[in-house]
C-alpha positions as CSV (number, residue, x, y, z in Angstrom):
1,X,9.3,-0.9,-32.8
2,X,12.3,-3.1,-32.2
3,X,12.5,-1.9,-28.6
4,X,8.8,-2.5,-28.1
5,X,9.2,-6.1,-29.4
6,X,12.1,-6.7,-27.0
7,X,10.1,-5.5,-24.1
8,X,7.3,-7.9,-24.9
9,X,9.7,-10.8,-25.3
10,X,11.4,-10.0,-22.0
11,X,8.0,-9.7,-20.3
12,X,7.1,-13.2,-21.7
13,X,10.3,-14.6,-20.3
14,X,9.6,-13.0,-16.9
15,X,6.1,-14.5,-17.0
16,X,7.4,-18.0,-17.8
17,X,10.0,-17.8,-15.0
18,X,7.4,-16.5,-12.6
19,X,4.9,-19.2,-13.3
20,X,7.6,-21.8,-12.9
21,X,8.5,-20.3,-9.5
22,X,4.8,-20.2,-8.6
23,X,4.5,-23.9,-9.4
24,X,7.6,-24.7,-7.3
25,X,6.2,-22.7,-4.4
26,X,2.9,-24.4,-4.6
27,X,4.4,-27.9,-4.5
28,X,7.1,-27.1,-2.0
29,X,6.8,-29.0,1.2
30,X,10.1,-29.6,2.9
31,X,11.3,-26.0,3.1
32,X,9.1,-25.2,6.1
33,X,10.3,-25.9,9.7
34,X,7.6,-24.3,11.8
35,X,4.6,-26.3,10.5
36,X,4.0,-29.4,8.4
37,X,2.3,-29.2,5.0
38,X,-0.8,-31.3,4.4
39,X,-3.4,-31.6,1.6
40,X,-7.1,-32.1,1.9
41,X,-7.8,-35.4,0.1
42,X,-11.6,-35.2,0.0
43,X,-13.2,-34.8,-3.3
44,X,-16.4,-33.6,-1.7
45,X,-16.2,-32.2,1.9
46,X,-19.0,-33.1,4.2
47,X,-20.4,-29.7,5.4
48,X,-23.2,-29.7,8.0
49,X,-25.1,-27.0,9.9
50,X,-24.4,-27.1,13.6
51,X,-26.3,-24.1,15.0
52,X,-28.0,-20.9,13.9
53,X,-27.7,-17.8,16.0
54,X,-29.3,-14.3,16.1
55,X,-28.0,-11.5,18.3
56,X,-29.9,-8.7,20.0
57,X,-29.6,-6.6,16.8
58,X,-31.1,-9.3,14.7
59,X,-27.8,-10.1,13.0
60,X,-27.9,-13.7,11.9
61,X,-25.1,-16.2,11.5
62,X,-24.4,-19.9,11.5
63,X,-21.9,-22.4,12.9
64,X,-21.0,-25.1,10.4
65,X,-18.9,-28.2,10.6
66,X,-16.5,-29.7,8.0
67,X,-15.2,-33.2,8.2
68,X,-11.7,-33.2,6.6
69,X,-9.4,-36.0,5.6
70,X,-5.7,-34.9,5.4
71,X,-2.6,-36.4,4.0
72,X,0.7,-35.0,5.5
73,X,3.3,-34.0,2.9
74,X,6.2,-33.1,5.1
75,X,7.8,-33.6,8.5
76,X,8.1,-36.7,10.6
77,X,4.4,-37.5,9.9
78,X,4.9,-37.5,6.2
79,X,2.5,-39.7,4.2
80,X,0.3,-40.3,7.2
81,X,-3.5,-39.6,6.9
82,X,-5.7,-38.0,9.5
83,X,-9.3,-37.1,10.0
84,X,-10.2,-33.8,11.6
85,X,-13.1,-31.5,12.1
86,X,-13.2,-27.8,11.2
87,X,-15.9,-25.4,12.6
88,X,-16.4,-22.1,10.8
89,X,-18.9,-19.3,10.4
90,X,-20.0,-18.5,6.8
91,X,-19.0,-14.8,7.4
92,X,-15.4,-16.2,7.8
93,X,-14.4,-13.1,9.9
94,X,-12.3,-15.1,12.3
95,X,-12.7,-18.6,11.0
96,X,-11.8,-20.3,7.7
97,X,-13.8,-22.5,5.3
98,X,-11.6,-25.1,3.5
99,X,-12.1,-26.7,0.1
100,X,-11.2,-30.0,-1.5
101,X,-7.6,-30.4,-2.6
102,X,-6.4,-27.3,-0.7
103,X,-3.0,-27.3,0.8
104,X,-2.7,-26.2,4.4
105,X,-0.3,-25.8,7.3
106,X,-0.9,-28.1,10.3
107,X,0.6,-28.9,13.7
108,X,0.3,-32.5,14.8
109,X,0.5,-33.4,18.5
110,X,-0.6,-36.7,19.9
111,X,-1.9,-37.8,16.5
112,X,-4.3,-34.8,16.5
113,X,-3.7,-32.4,13.6
114,X,-4.5,-28.8,14.3
115,X,-5.0,-26.7,11.2
116,X,-3.1,-23.4,11.3
117,X,-3.7,-21.6,8.0
118,X,-4.1,-22.2,4.3
119,X,-0.8,-22.4,2.3
120,X,-1.0,-19.1,0.4
121,X,2.7,-18.3,-0.3
122,X,2.3,-19.4,-3.9
123,X,-0.5,-16.8,-4.3
124,X,2.0,-14.1,-3.3
125,X,4.6,-15.4,-5.8
126,X,1.9,-15.4,-8.6
127,X,0.9,-11.8,-7.7
128,X,4.6,-10.7,-7.9
129,X,4.9,-12.5,-11.2
130,X,1.9,-10.6,-12.7
131,X,3.3,-7.3,-11.3
132,X,6.8,-7.9,-12.7
133,X,5.5,-9.0,-16.1
134,X,3.4,-5.8,-16.5
135,X,6.2,-3.6,-15.3
136,X,8.6,-5.1,-17.8
137,X,6.0,-4.8,-20.6
138,X,5.5,-1.1,-19.8
139,X,8.8,0.1,-18.5
140,X,11.4,-2.3,-20.1
141,X,14.8,-1.7,-18.6
142,X,13.5,0.8,-16.1
143,X,11.9,-2.1,-14.3
144,X,15.1,-3.0,-12.4
145,X,15.2,0.5,-11.0
146,X,11.6,0.4,-10.0
147,X,12.0,-3.0,-8.2
148,X,15.2,-1.8,-6.6
149,X,13.4,1.3,-5.4
150,X,10.6,-0.7,-3.8
151,X,13.0,-3.1,-2.2
152,X,15.0,-0.3,-0.7
153,X,11.9,1.4,0.5
154,X,10.8,-1.7,2.4
155,X,14.3,-2.0,3.9
156,X,14.3,1.6,5.0
157,X,10.8,1.3,6.4
158,X,11.9,-1.7,8.4
159,X,14.9,0.2,9.8
160,X,12.7,3.2,10.7
161,X,10.3,0.9,12.6
162,X,13.1,-0.8,14.5
163,X,14.6,2.6,15.4
164,X,11.2,3.8,16.6
165,X,10.8,0.7,18.8
166,X,14.2,1.2,20.3
167,X,13.4,4.9,21.0
168,X,10.0,3.8,22.3
169,X,8.2,6.4,20.2
170,X,10.1,9.4,21.8
171,X,10.9,11.2,18.5
172,X,8.4,9.5,16.2
173,X,7.4,12.7,14.2
174,X,11.0,13.8,13.7
175,X,12.0,10.2,12.8
176,X,9.3,9.8,10.1
177,X,9.9,13.3,8.9
178,X,13.5,12.4,8.3
179,X,12.3,9.1,6.8
180,X,10.2,11.0,4.2
181,X,13.4,12.8,3.1
182,X,15.3,9.6,2.7
183,X,12.5,7.6,1.1
184,X,11.8,10.3,-1.5
185,X,15.5,10.8,-2.3
186,X,16.4,7.2,-2.9
187,X,13.2,6.4,-4.7
188,X,13.7,9.1,-7.2
189,X,17.4,8.5,-7.4
190,X,17.0,4.9,-8.4
191,X,14.2,5.6,-10.9
192,X,15.4,8.8,-12.5
193,X,19.1,9.0,-11.7
194,X,20.9,12.0,-10.3
195,X,20.0,14.9,-12.6
196,X,18.2,18.2,-12.7
197,X,14.8,16.6,-13.2
198,X,15.3,14.3,-10.1
199,X,16.4,17.2,-7.9
200,X,13.5,19.4,-9.0
201,X,11.1,16.5,-8.3
202,X,12.6,15.9,-4.9
203,X,12.5,19.6,-4.0
204,X,8.8,19.8,-5.0
205,X,8.0,16.7,-3.1
206,X,9.6,17.9,0.1
207,X,8.0,21.3,-0.1
208,X,4.6,19.7,-0.7
209,X,5.0,17.3,2.2
210,X,6.3,19.6,4.9
211,X,4.5,22.8,4.0
212,X,1.1,21.0,3.9
213,X,1.9,19.1,7.1
214,X,3.0,22.3,8.9
215,X,-0.1,24.2,7.8
216,X,-2.4,21.5,9.0
217,X,-0.5,21.0,12.2
218,X,-0.9,24.8,12.8
219,X,-4.6,24.5,12.3
220,X,-4.9,21.6,14.6
221,X,-3.0,23.5,17.3
222,X,-5.2,26.6,16.9
223,X,-8.4,24.6,17.1
224,X,-7.1,22.6,20.2
225,X,-7.2,19.4,18.1
226,X,-10.9,19.1,19.0
227,X,-12.9,16.2,17.6
228,X,-9.8,14.3,16.6
229,X,-10.3,11.0,18.4
230,X,-6.8,9.6,18.6
231,X,-8.1,6.8,20.9
232,X,-10.1,5.2,18.1
233,X,-6.9,4.1,16.3
234,X,-5.6,0.6,16.8
235,X,-2.7,1.7,18.9
236,X,-1.7,-0.1,22.1
237,X,2.0,0.4,22.9
238,X,2.8,4.0,22.0
239,X,1.4,7.6,21.9
240,X,-1.5,7.5,19.5
241,X,-1.2,11.1,18.6
242,X,2.4,10.6,17.5
243,X,1.6,7.6,15.5
244,X,-1.3,9.5,13.8
245,X,1.1,12.3,12.8
246,X,3.7,9.8,11.5
247,X,0.9,8.1,9.4
248,X,0.0,11.5,8.1
249,X,3.6,12.3,7.0
250,X,3.8,9.0,5.1
251,X,0.4,9.4,3.5
252,X,1.2,12.9,2.3
253,X,4.5,11.7,0.8
254,X,2.8,9.0,-1.3
255,X,0.3,11.4,-2.9
256,X,2.7,14.3,-3.3
257,X,5.6,12.4,-4.8
258,X,3.3,10.9,-7.4
259,X,1.9,14.2,-8.5
260,X,5.3,16.0,-8.4
261,X,6.8,13.3,-10.6
262,X,4.0,13.5,-13.2
263,X,4.0,17.3,-13.4
264,X,7.7,17.9,-13.6
265,X,8.3,15.0,-16.0
266,X,5.7,16.3,-18.3
267,X,6.9,19.9,-18.1
268,X,10.5,18.8,-18.6
269,X,9.5,17.0,-21.9
270,X,7.6,20.1,-22.9
271,X,10.6,22.2,-22.4
272,X,12.8,19.8,-24.4
273,X,10.3,19.7,-27.3
274,X,9.3,23.3,-27.5
275,X,12.6,25.3,-27.4
276,X,10.9,28.7,-27.5
277,X,8.8,28.0,-24.4
278,X,8.7,31.0,-22.0
279,X,8.4,31.0,-18.2
280,X,4.9,32.4,-18.4
281,X,3.8,29.6,-20.8
282,X,5.5,27.0,-18.5
283,X,3.6,28.3,-15.5
284,X,0.3,28.2,-17.4
285,X,1.0,24.7,-18.6
286,X,1.8,23.6,-15.0
287,X,-1.4,25.1,-13.7
288,X,-3.5,23.5,-16.4
289,X,-1.9,20.1,-15.8
290,X,-2.4,20.4,-12.1
291,X,-6.1,21.2,-12.6
292,X,-6.4,18.0,-14.6
293,X,-4.8,15.6,-12.1
294,X,-5.8,17.1,-8.8
295,X,-9.3,15.8,-8.8
296,X,-8.5,12.2,-9.8
297,X,-5.6,12.0,-7.2
298,X,-7.8,13.3,-4.4
299,X,-10.6,10.9,-5.4
300,X,-8.1,8.0,-5.4
301,X,-7.1,8.9,-1.8
302,X,-10.7,9.1,-0.7
303,X,-11.6,5.8,-2.3
304,X,-8.6,4.0,-0.8
305,X,-9.6,5.3,2.6
306,X,-13.3,4.4,2.2
307,X,-12.4,0.8,1.1
308,X,-10.1,0.4,4.1
309,X,-12.8,1.6,6.5
310,X,-15.8,-0.1,4.9
311,X,-15.8,-3.4,6.8
312,X,-15.6,-1.8,10.3
313,X,-18.2,0.8,9.3
314,X,-20.6,-1.9,8.2
315,X,-20.1,-3.7,11.5
316,X,-20.8,-0.5,13.5
317,X,-23.9,0.3,11.6
318,X,-25.3,-3.2,11.7
319,X,-24.9,-3.1,15.5
320,X,-27.3,-0.1,15.5
321,X,-24.7,2.6,16.2
322,X,-25.7,6.1,15.1
323,X,-24.1,7.6,12.0
324,X,-22.3,10.2,14.1
325,X,-20.8,7.7,16.5
326,X,-19.8,5.4,13.6
327,X,-18.1,8.3,11.9
328,X,-16.2,9.2,15.1
329,X,-14.9,5.7,15.7
330,X,-14.2,4.5,12.2
331,X,-13.8,7.4,9.8
332,X,-12.7,10.6,11.6
333,X,-8.9,9.9,11.6
334,X,-9.0,8.7,8.0
335,X,-11.0,11.7,6.8
336,X,-8.5,14.0,8.6
337,X,-5.5,12.3,6.9
338,X,-7.3,12.5,3.5
339,X,-8.0,16.2,3.9
340,X,-4.3,16.9,4.8
341,X,-3.1,14.9,1.8
342,X,-5.6,16.7,-0.4
343,X,-4.1,20.0,0.7
344,X,-0.6,18.7,-0.1
345,X,-1.8,17.7,-3.6
346,X,-3.1,21.2,-4.3
347,X,0.0,22.9,-3.0
348,X,2.3,20.6,-4.9
349,X,0.9,21.9,-8.2
350,X,2.4,25.3,-7.3
351,X,5.7,23.8,-6.0
352,X,6.2,21.4,-8.9
353,X,5.5,24.2,-11.5
354,X,7.9,26.5,-9.6
355,X,10.6,23.9,-9.5
356,X,10.2,23.3,-13.2
357,X,11.3,26.8,-13.9
358,X,14.7,25.5,-12.9
359,X,15.0,23.9,-16.3
360,X,14.6,27.2,-18.2
361,X,17.6,28.8,-19.6
362,X,18.7,32.3,-18.6
363,X,17.7,34.0,-21.8
364,X,14.1,32.8,-21.4
365,X,14.0,34.3,-17.9
366,X,15.2,37.7,-19.3
367,X,12.5,37.6,-22.0
368,X,9.8,37.0,-19.3
369,X,11.2,39.7,-17.0
370,X,11.0,42.3,-19.8
371,X,7.3,41.5,-20.1
């Protein structure tokens, strides 16, 4: 009870510090060198319709005009006021609608302010504050390890990308395969420490990633990789097939490591609690646990993919493309990656349960072998 109270107090402290940093970020003006910061001083923005348009597919849109009055808060034009006009589409796909009191970045040349983007950095700080507060409230002291793990993963990812650019994509599959090994090792090491449970989780993760990837790659080769439209990906500077395979390796890792950690941690606690647990009972428990979490994990993968592909899918369908062509151009690669990750999730149940046997003592193995 005392530890729980300490966690909540610490979470409250983190929330207060985070909100203070959010406020400082919101009001910060002089720390930016690339653009000047300005604020829209209008209480009510004059917004008028300029033009209505309808395309050949009967999609309707509007062009609207906002008259904005700005006060510059930083730079050599500080405290000066300007009037500018902003044209936008209500769909806001490539344009932006601004609101009264909003802070924005501007470039001013020849007394003509050009709006760049809204000032959103404080939103990022607020989101990080909420995340850190919840992590402290749930995990307590383990939060430092989790944050360090995420920071290290970002650093490693940056180094891998820079290495790939220098190699011009020549060994991208090998590079990201090695990156999976490094990512998983350090992520688990920082969170769980160097112990039997961490090593078992790492082994199960690597088996799940590389066995499922090898199996699916074999199937792709045997089928001639037909109907896999690599050209539909947003790739411009490298081999699209290689980038697709690298994406697949990272995608499998995310799903498999989550599942392996859940199963092995649960089975480890079960072994510590039930001292007379046999190998047969452990395998049955691992299988039952895997059956419970496989479905939700696979559904999460599918929903994440669907939400990412939804905007482009709607655009294709609204432009009177057929369902088959829309699927080919917006969904085929994502579906393939989801299926490969789902296979990895299923196989990881076996690998995680098998690696959990590593925790059993020799006497329990002898008892199981006699049966």
